VOFI-206488 format. One line per field, with one value per residue (C-alpha): residue in one letter; y, x, z. Coordinates in Angstrom, 1 decimal. Each point is the difference from the previous one (the first is absolute). Layout:
r: A; ... $
yy: Y; ... $
xx: X; ... $
zz: Z; ... $
***
This chain:
r: M; R; I; S; A; R; N; Q; L; K; G; K; I; V; A; I; D; H; G; V; T; T; T; H; V; K; I; D; V; G; G; N; V; I; T; A; A; I; T; K; T; S; A; D; E; L; G; L; A; V; G; K; M; A; T; A; I; V; K; A; S; D; V; M; V; G; V; D $
yy: 69.2; -2.4; 1.5; -1.6; 2.0; -2.4; 2.7; 0.8; 1.6; 0.4; 2.7; 3.0; 3.5; 2.4; 3.2; 1.7; 3.2; 1.5; 2.3; 1.7; -3.0; -2.7; -1.6; -1.8; -3.0; -1.6; -3.5; -1.9; -3.4; -1.9; 2.9; 1.2; 3.0; -0.1; 3.2; -0.1; 3.1; -0.3; 2.7; 1.9; -1.1; -3.7; 0.7; 1.6; -2.7; -2.8; 1.8; -0.1; 1.0; -0.3; -3.1; -1.9; -3.3; 0.1; -2.1; 1.3; -1.7; 0.0; -0.8; 0.7; -1.4; 0.7; -0.5; 1.8; -1.0; 2.2; -0.6; 2.2 $
xx: 46.3; 0.1; 1.5; 1.4; 3.2; 2.9; 2.5; -1.2; 2.7; -1.0; 1.8; -0.3; -0.9; 2.9; -1.2; -3.0; 0.5; -3.4; -0.2; -2.9; -1.5; 2.8; 1.2; 3.5; 0.1; 3.3; -0.1; 3.1; 0.0; 2.9; 2.4; -1.0; -2.4; -2.7; -1.8; -3.5; -1.9; -3.6; -2.9; -0.3; -3.6; 1.2; 2.5; -2.7; -2.5; 2.6; 1.0; 3.6; 2.4; 3.7; 0.7; -2.9; 0.4; -0.9; 0.4; 1.6; -1.6; 1.7; -1.9; 1.9; 0.2; 3.7; 2.7; 3.3; 3.6; 3.0; 3.7; 2.9 $
zz: 101.0; -3.1; -3.1; -3.1; -0.1; 1.0; 0.8; 3.6; 2.3; 3.6; 1.9; 2.3; -1.0; 0.7; -1.6; -1.6; -2.1; -0.9; -3.0; -1.4; -1.7; 0.2; 3.2; -0.1; 2.5; 1.0; 1.1; 1.5; -1.3; 1.6; 0.0; -3.4; -0.3; -2.8; -0.7; -1.4; -1.5; 0.6; 0.2; 3.2; 0.1; 0.0; 2.8; 2.1; -0.5; 0.9; 3.2; -0.7; 2.7; 0.8; 1.8; -1.3; -1.9; -3.8; -3.1; -3.1; -2.8; -3.4; -3.2; -3.2; -3.4; -0.4; 2.3; -0.8; 1.1; 0.5; 0.9; 0.9 $
***
């Protein structure tokens, strides 16, 4: 896969929660879990499954920073 987004985080799918129209996919990336909200149709077409490797791709015009 070739894509222009530079923020590509490879990991393993640890949970998939299907809603009526939206699916939440949790990907463990080096001990941190990223949750992606995608359409149920896209999740089905990608053949997502717990334990399968996947890449979280982040494309954003803004990056927010927070501190405690």
